[in-house]
Structures are given as structure tokens and as C-alpha cells.
C-alpha positions in Angstrom: -44.0 -0.7 -17.9 -44.3 -4.5 -17.5 -42.3 -6.9 -15.4 -40.6 -8.5 -18.4 -37.7 -6.1 -18.5 -34.0 -6.0 -17.9 -31.9 -3.4 -16.0 -28.5 -2.8 -17.5 -25.7 -0.9 -15.7 -22.9 0.8 -17.6 -20.0 3.2 -17.0 -21.1 6.8 -17.0 -21.5 8.3 -20.4 -21.8 4.9 -22.0 -25.6 4.7 -21.7 -26.6 5.8 -25.2 -23.9 3.7 -26.8 -25.2 0.6 -24.9 -28.8 1.4 -25.8 -27.8 1.6 -29.5 -25.9 -1.7 -29.3 -28.9 -3.4 -27.7 -31.2 -2.2 -30.5 -28.7 -3.4 -33.1 -28.4 -6.9 -31.5 -32.1 -7.4 -30.7 -34.2 -5.0 -32.7 -37.5 -5.6 -31.0 -36.3 -4.5 -27.6 -36.9 -1.0 -26.4 -33.7 0.3 -24.7 -34.2 3.5 -22.7 -30.8 5.1 -21.8 -30.7 7.3 -18.6 -34.3 6.4 -17.4 -35.7 9.4 -15.5 -32.4 11.1 -16.2 -30.3 8.8 -14.0 -26.8 8.0 -15.2 -25.3 4.6 -15.6 -28.5 2.9 -16.4 -30.4 1.5 -19.4 -33.9 0.1 -19.0 -34.6 -2.6 -21.5 -38.3 -3.4 -22.1 -40.3 -5.5 -24.5 -38.5 -8.7 -23.5 -39.9 -12.0 -24.8 -37.4 -14.4 -23.2 -35.5 -12.3 -20.6 -33.1 -15.0 -19.6 -32.0 -15.7 -23.1 -32.0 -12.0 -24.1 -29.9 -11.0 -21.0 -27.4 -13.8 -21.8 -27.1 -12.6 -25.4 -26.5 -9.0 -24.3 -23.9 -9.8 -21.7 -22.0 -12.0 -24.2 -21.9 -9.5 -27.0 -21.8 -6.0 -25.4 -18.7 -5.5 -23.2 -19.9 -2.0 -22.4 -22.4 -3.6 -20.1 -21.1 -3.8 -16.6 -24.0 -5.7 -15.1 -27.4 -6.8 -16.2 -30.4 -8.1 -14.2 -33.7 -9.7 -15.2 -36.5 -7.9 -13.4 -38.8 -10.4 -11.7 -41.4 -7.9 -10.4 -42.1 -4.2 -9.9 -43.8 -2.1 -7.2 -44.4 1.4 -6.2 -41.5 3.0 -4.4 -43.0 2.7 -0.9 -41.4 0.6 1.8 -44.6 -1.5 2.4 -45.1 -2.3 -1.3 -41.4 -3.2 -1.8 -41.4 -5.6 1.2 -44.6 -7.2 0.0 -43.4 -7.6 -3.6 -40.0 -8.9 -2.6 -41.4 -11.4 -0.1 -43.8 -12.8 -2.8 -41.0 -13.2 -5.3 -38.1 -14.2 -3.2 -39.6 -16.4 -0.5 -40.2 -19.4 -2.7 -36.6 -19.3 -3.9 -34.8 -18.8 -0.6 -35.1 -21.8 1.7 -33.9 -22.2 5.3 -30.7 -23.8 4.2 -29.6 -20.8 2.2 -28.2 -17.4 3.1 -29.2 -14.2 1.4 -28.3 -10.5 1.2 -30.4 -7.5 0.2 -28.8 -4.9 -2.0 -30.7 -1.6 -2.6 -29.8 1.2 -4.9 -32.2 4.2 -4.5 -32.4 7.0 -7.1 -34.6 10.0 -6.4 -36.2 11.4 -3.2 -38.0 9.2 -0.8 -39.0 9.1 2.9 -36.7 6.1 3.5 -33.0 5.2 2.9 -31.5 2.3 1.1 -30.5 0.9 4.5 -34.1 1.1 5.6 -35.1 -1.0 2.6 -32.4 -3.6 3.3 -33.4 -3.9 6.9 -37.1 -4.2 6.3 -36.8 -6.6 3.4 -34.2 -8.7 5.2 -36.3 -9.0 8.3 -39.4 -10.0 6.3 -37.5 -12.6 4.4 -35.8 -14.0 7.4 -39.2 -14.4 9.2 -40.8 -15.9 6.1 -38.1 -18.4 5.2 -35.9 -18.9 8.2 -32.8 -18.3 6.0 -29.7 -16.6 7.4 -28.3 -13.3 6.3 -24.8 -13.2 4.9 -23.8 -9.8 3.5 -20.4 -10.9 2.1 -20.9 -14.4 0.6 -24.7 -15.0 0.2 -26.2 -17.8 -1.8 -28.8 -15.5 -3.2 -28.8 -11.7 -3.6 -32.1 -9.8 -3.6 -31.7 -6.6 -5.7 -34.0 -3.6 -5.2 -33.4 -1.0 -7.9 -35.5 2.1 -7.1 -35.9 4.7 -9.9 -38.0 7.6 -8.6 -41.5 6.3 -7.9 -40.9 2.7 -9.1 -38.9 -0.3 -7.6 -37.6 -3.1 -9.7 -37.0 -6.4 -8.0 -34.2 -8.8 -9.1 -32.7 -12.0 -7.8 -29.2 -13.3 -8.7 -26.8 -15.8 -7.3 -24.2 -14.7 -4.8 -21.5 -16.5 -6.8 -21.9 -13.8 -9.5 -20.5 -11.2 -7.2 -16.9 -10.3 -7.9 -14.9 -9.9 -4.7 -11.8 -7.8 -4.6 -10.9 -9.7 -1.4 -12.3 -13.1 -2.1 -13.4 -15.6 0.6 -10.4 -17.9 -0.1 -7.9 -15.3 -1.1 -4.7 -14.9 1.0 -3.8 -11.4 1.7 -0.2 -11.1 0.3 0.7 -8.0 2.4 1.1 -10.4 5.4 3.7 -12.4 3.4 5.4 -9.3 2.1 5.7 -8.0 5.7 8.3 -10.7 6.3 10.5 -9.9 3.4 13.6 -7.7 3.7 14.6 -6.5 0.2 18.4 -6.1 0.0 19.1 -3.8 -2.9 22.5 -2.9 -4.2 22.4 0.9 -4.9 22.3 2.2 -8.5 25.5 4.3 -8.8 25.6 6.5 -11.9 25.2 10.1 -12.7 23.7 11.7 -9.5 20.3 12.6 -11.1 20.0 9.2 -12.8 20.7 7.6 -9.4 18.0 9.8 -7.9 15.4 8.8 -10.5 16.2 5.1 -10.1 15.9 5.5 -6.3 12.4 7.0 -6.7 11.3 4.0 -8.7 12.8 1.5 -6.3 11.2 3.3 -3.3 7.8 3.4 -4.9 7.9 -0.3 -5.8 9.0 -1.6 -2.3 6.3 0.6 -0.7 3.8 -0.8 -3.2 4.4 -4.2 -1.7 4.8 -2.9 1.9 7.9 -5.2 2.5 9.3 -5.4 6.0 12.3 -3.2 5.1 14.6 -2.1 2.3 18.4 -2.4 3.0 20.5 -0.4 0.6 23.7 -2.5 0.4 26.7 -1.2 -1.4 30.0 -3.1 -1.7 33.2 -1.5 -0.4 33.9 2.1 -1.4 31.3 4.0 -3.5 30.9 7.5 -4.7 29.1 9.5 -1.9 27.1 11.9 -4.0 25.3 9.4 -6.3 24.7 7.2 -3.3 23.2 10.1 -1.4 20.9 11.0 -4.4 19.9 7.3 -4.7 18.9 7.3 -1.0 17.0 10.6 -1.4 15.1 9.1 -4.3 14.3 6.0 -2.4 12.8 8.1 0.5 10.8 10.2 -2.0 9.4 7.2 -3.7 8.4 5.5 -0.4 6.8 8.7 0.9 4.8 9.5 -2.2 3.4 6.0 -2.4 2.7 5.7 1.3 0.7 9.0 1.2 -1.6 7.5 -1.4 -1.9 4.2 0.5 -3.0 6.1 3.7 -5.7 7.8 1.7 -7.1 4.7 -0.1 -6.5 1.7 2.1 -9.2 0.5 4.5 -6.4 -0.9 6.7 -3.4 0.9 8.1 -0.5 0.5 5.6 3.1 -0.2 6.7 5.7 2.3 5.8 8.8 0.5 4.6 11.9 0.9 6.9 15.1 1.9 5.1 18.5 0.9 6.3 22.1 0.9 4.9 24.6 -1.9 5.4 27.6 -3.3 3.5 26.4 -6.3 1.5 29.0 -8.7 2.8 28.6 -7.7 6.4 24.8 -8.0 6.1 24.9 -11.4 4.6 27.4 -12.5 7.3 25.2 -11.3 10.1 22.0 -12.9 8.7 23.4 -16.2 7.5 21.0 -18.0 9.9 18.0 -16.4 8.2 16.6 -17.4 4.8 18.6 -15.7 2.0 17.3 -15.7 -1.6 19.3 -14.3 -4.4 17.7 -13.0 -7.6 20.2 -13.7 -10.4 20.1 -15.5 -13.8 22.4 -18.2 -12.7 19.7 -19.7 -10.5 16.9 -22.2 -11.3 13.5 -20.9 -12.5 11.1 -20.0 -9.7 8.4 -22.5 -10.3 10.8 -25.4 -9.9 11.7 -24.1 -6.4 8.2 -23.5 -5.1 8.3 -26.0 -2.3 11.8 -24.9 -1.2 10.7 -21.2 -1.2 7.6 -22.0 0.8 9.7 -23.9 3.3 12.1 -20.9 3.6 9.1 -18.6 4.1 7.6 -20.7 6.9 11.0 -21.1 8.5 12.0 -17.5 8.9 10.5 -14.5 10.6 12.5 -12.4 8.1 13.3 -13.5 4.6 16.1 -11.7 2.8 15.7 -11.1 -0.9 18.9 -9.9 -2.6 18.9 -8.0 -5.8 21.8 -6.5 -7.8 21.9 -3.3 -9.6 24.2 -2.3 -12.5 26.4 -5.1 -11.1 25.0 -8.4 -10.0 25.2 -10.0 -6.6 28.7 -11.3 -6.1 29.2 -15.0 -6.6 30.7 -15.5 -3.2 27.3 -14.6 -1.7 25.7 -17.5 -3.6 27.5 -20.0 -1.3 25.9 -18.5 1.8 22.4 -18.0 0.2 19.8 -20.7 0.6 18.9 -20.5 -3.0 19.4 -18.5 -6.2 16.3 -17.8 -8.3 16.0 -16.8 -12.0 12.7 -15.1 -12.4 12.8 -14.3 -16.1 15.2 -16.7 -18.0 16.7 -15.0 -21.0 15.5 -11.5 -20.1 17.6 -8.8 -18.5 15.3 -6.9 -16.1 15.9 -3.3 -15.1 17.0 -2.5 -11.5 13.6 -1.3 -10.2 11.6 -4.1 -11.9 13.8 -7.0 -10.8 12.6 -6.7 -7.2 8.9 -6.3 -8.3 9.1 -9.3 -10.6 10.9 -11.3 -7.9 8.2 -10.5 -5.3 5.4 -11.4 -7.6 7.0 -14.5 -8.9 7.8 -15.9 -5.5 4.4 -15.0 -4.1 2.7 -16.7 -7.0 4.9 -19.8 -6.8 4.2 -20.4 -3.1 0.7 -19.0 -2.9 -1.0 -22.4 -2.4 1.8 -23.7 -0.1 1.7 -21.1 2.7 -0.8 -20.2 5.3 -3.0 -17.2 4.6 
């Protein structure tokens, strides 16, 4: 195996499909799916112009998740890996850059992937004087170990896709200021329950500060009770998933009940935003919405149900927003669309 090769990564069980596509696209290449039996890999050899060939593969084969040009190979010993990486990477990484080492080890060895990262990182730091930045490096040194052989790659840090980017604002902080005021869905009891589950799941999705179920006047008790039961079920089911999957501690949405008019009256000194078609489109109110967000520790977002928010409330509200002109949104989706639309509109106007 020569150094002029490419390592391709795919989703599991796509290896043979990708290898076949590679052969169709560039017939002279030798594409080996599942090298040494390891899933998610295709080893591409016989390259003539690796940069151009890799570019062609990535542009034409969407089944390829990632692809790396191999700059050198070594035996799968820690000493050989460090020597080979230093020889290849040191001329590229100067003291003004930051780097990271990413190792994927396949097979049995006397060292771990972390051992490789530490040893290679220390050698490069001593050789180049460059700093280490594991999150946002300028250059990434990739070490792909397949049994008794190590493949060395280099690629720009800018090619790494970050779920939580360096300049991204985490919206759960903004959502934590929003009180969703939702008129209950009063219908057949089981219909009310199902709608409650949907509403509960959606407000918990966004981890809003609280959900206030706000009827007007006298309502039927049983459908209201079923709606509330559904809301609690929806919140609990989504919160259970969030606790298992989030790296941070999620916020469980508080649920309260209040008459709509009395709630608005008691909170008239706080920002109040009504979601109804009579308002202006959200993008035209971005600056105003951002100002309201900065002003209040709690922002009240009012949404109707089978009946809309009463017109009298409009006079007390700070603004009325139409999030989807010409489209009638279902009860559970109105709040979701409103939260997304407002967050998107003010994203660049508020602090992270």
C-alpha cells in the first residue's frame, strides 16, 4: 500500500455501495470496502492526483460522509506514528497556528487513541511552538489506525462541522425567558387530551420558562382537565428524553393556570406579544421584538386555540405578530412557529 491513497468514511452498511460508486466514477481507482473487516470505511488506492480525485468523489457521491487524502503511512507503533506525523505536519503548522490531533484506532494495540493524541500533540508542540486548540483548531492532524498500519492526514479545522459553533448563540437561554400563555383546546375530552400532549411536548422541546393555560370565563371542566393531563404527559415524556440525551441539565417547564384577562392585567408591565393574523409580519418587527426581549426578565407570548386571543387584549399587548400570513396554523404548531420565527428574527440583535 502506497501513500497515495484516500480514506473514505461512510454510514454503516454503505461501504460496498460507496466502493462501487467510486469505481464507476474513476475506474482506475482501487476501492476496498471494509478494509480488514472494519465497518464505515473504504480505502481508496491507486490515486494519481489525490486532491482532484477526492474533490470529485465528494462532489458526486453523497453517500460519502468524509474523505481524507493520506499524506503518509507508518506502522501502528506509537514511536513510528509520532515520527511520521512530525515529519509530515511540522512544516505545515507554524507557531502562529493552533492544531488538534484526532485519532481513530481500529484493532488491538498496546496504546489508546488518547495516548496517540498526547504523544503526537506534545511532539508537534515542541517542534513547532504552535498551540493546541481541541475545539476550533486551524489544522487537524488525523491518525487513522487500521490494525497494524497508521494513515496520516491533515485537514483544515474550518472543515469541521460544529453542532454548537463558536459564534452560535444557544437559544435555550432566550427561551428560558419566555412564558407561553396558551388558551386551552376545549373539544371532545379525548381530543383535548391529545392536543394537550402535543402542546406539552412542544413547549418542553424549547424549554420555555413556563406554560400558562389561560381559559376565558367559564369552561367545561372535563375537557379542560383532559387537556391539562395531556400537557403534563407531553412535558414529562419529552423531559425524560432530554435528561438522557443532553450534556447539560434541562429545564422542566412549569405549568400554571390563570384566567387570560386577569393574567394580562397582572403582567401589563411586562412585555406581551400576541400571535394572531391581525399583526404585522415578524421580520418587520425584529428590532421591536429584540428590544422587548432585552427589556423584560419574562416575555409573555400569547397564543389562541380554537378561538383567537380577544381583541381587547391587543390594546394591552406591546405588539401583535403574524408569523405565517395567509396560513391558519394548528394550535400546537402556532407556538412552535412563533418561537422559531421570533428567535430567528432577533437572533443577530440579542446577546448570546
